[in-house]
N, C-alpha and C positions, 0 to 999 in steps of 0.2 A: 504494500500500500504506500509506503514512504517513497518508493521510486516513482509512483504515479504523480504525487505532489511535486517532487523535484523536477521531473520531466516537464510537466505542464507549466510550472513556474519559469523554468529556463527557456522553454520553447516559445513563450509568449512574445519573445523579441522586444520586450520592454524593460525587463529587470536583469536578465542574466542571472548571476549568482549573488547579486547585491542583497545583503541581509540574510542570506542563507548559507554563507560560506562554511560555517561550522557544521550545519546539517549535511552538506555535500561531503565534507571530509569524513564525518562520522559514518555516513552511509558507505562510502567507498572503503573505509577501514574494515567494515564488517562484511561487505559483499565485494569480494575481490575478483571473481571470475564470472563469466556468463554474459549474455547479450544485454541485459538491462544495465549492469554496472558499466559495461563498455559504452553504452549509449549515454549514460550520465557523464562519463569521462569525456566523451566527444563534445557534449554540450558545454562542460566546464572549460575545455580547451578552446572552444569557439568564442566564449565570452572573456577568457583570460586576458587577451591583449587590450581590452577596453574596460577593464575592471576599475572601480573607484580607486583613485590614488595612483594609477598608472599614467605615464605620459601618453597623450593622445597620439594615435598613429597619424602620420602625415597624409595629406590628401590635397588635391587641387580641383577646383571647380571653376566654371566659367562665370564671370560677372555679367551684368546686363549689357555690356558692350562687346561681349564675346572674348575677352581676354582672360587668361588663366590666372587665378588667384589661389595661392597656397596657404595652408594653415600657418606655415613657417613665416609667411610675410607679416604676420601679426605678433610674432614672438616678441615679448618685452614691451608691448604696447598696451 
């Protein structure tokens, strides 16, 4: 049952592991093998690069004039 909650929470594409990091770690410590723990691990790895407290990954988008604007352009501003 715990895996269902964890999966649904992380798959919502809104929260990731925010607020449930301890639950994810506890679940993975008890359930080490099988399809469900592997799925939880994959979801955890998906969200890990953008977890709270981590440096935001770089990206570039087009502004209204069609010029590329990178996240790094705003560093320190």
